C-alpha positions as CSV (number, residue, x, y, z in Angstrom):
1,A,0.0,0.0,0.1
2,R,3.1,2.4,0.5
3,R,3.6,2.3,-3.3
4,L,-0.2,3.8,-3.7
5,V,-0.3,7.4,-4.9
6,E,-3.1,7.6,-2.1
7,G,-0.9,6.6,0.5
8,M,-2.2,4.7,3.6
9,E,-3.7,5.7,6.8
10,A,-1.4,6.0,9.9
11,R,-2.8,2.8,11.8
12,R,-2.0,0.7,8.8
13,V,1.5,1.7,8.6
14,T,2.5,-0.8,11.6
15,Q,-0.8,-2.9,11.0
16,R,0.4,-4.6,7.8
17,P,4.0,-5.3,8.4
18,G,3.3,-6.3,12.0
19,L,5.6,-3.5,13.5
20,E,5.3,-1.4,16.4
21,W,5.0,2.3,15.9
22,E,8.3,3.1,17.5
23,A,10.0,0.8,14.9
24,V,8.7,3.1,11.9
25,A,8.3,6.5,13.6
26,Q,11.7,7.4,13.4
27,T,12.2,6.4,9.5
28,L,8.8,8.5,9.0
29,D,10.1,11.5,10.5
30,R,13.7,11.2,8.7
31,V,12.0,10.5,5.2
32,A,9.4,13.2,5.9
33,G,12.0,15.7,6.7
34,Q,14.0,14.8,3.5
35,G,10.6,15.8,1.5
36,L,10.0,12.2,0.7
37,I,6.6,11.5,2.2
38,V,4.0,13.8,3.5
39,R,1.4,13.5,6.1
40,D,-2.3,14.6,5.2
41,G,-4.3,14.3,8.2
42,T,-4.1,10.7,9.2
43,R,-2.7,9.5,5.8
44,Y,1.0,9.2,4.8
45,R,1.8,9.3,1.3
46,A,4.7,9.6,-1.1
47,S,5.5,13.1,-2.1
48,P,6.2,13.8,-6.0
49,L,9.8,13.5,-4.9
50,G,9.3,10.7,-3.1
51,L,7.5,8.8,-5.8
52,R,10.7,9.4,-8.0
53,F,12.7,7.7,-5.4
54,L,10.1,5.2,-3.9
55,N,12.5,2.2,-4.0
56,D,14.9,4.3,-1.7
57,V,11.9,5.3,0.5
58,L,10.7,1.8,1.1
59,T,14.2,0.4,1.6
60,G,14.4,2.8,4.5
61,F,11.9,0.8,6.5
62,L,13.5,-2.6,6.0
63,P,15.6,-4.0,8.8
64,E,19.3,-3.3,8.7
65,T,20.2,-7.0,8.2
66,S,18.1,-6.8,4.9
67,K,19.8,-3.8,3.7
68,S,23.0,-5.2,3.6
69,V,22.2,-8.2,1.6
70,G,22.9,-8.2,-2.1
């Protein structure tokens, strides 16, 4: 759902991957500070810039061990 232009509800950010809010909040703050995502009310969505670099945005949510593989 993070790949959808409409974004997703904040409650689903943790619901789908089964993560705790604390596990994603720091990443959300970081990518929002970079202008890659925006919060619209209770929804998070990729910004126009974030859509251009969506794979980079999404890999920011992977566990560190997954990032180093490959």
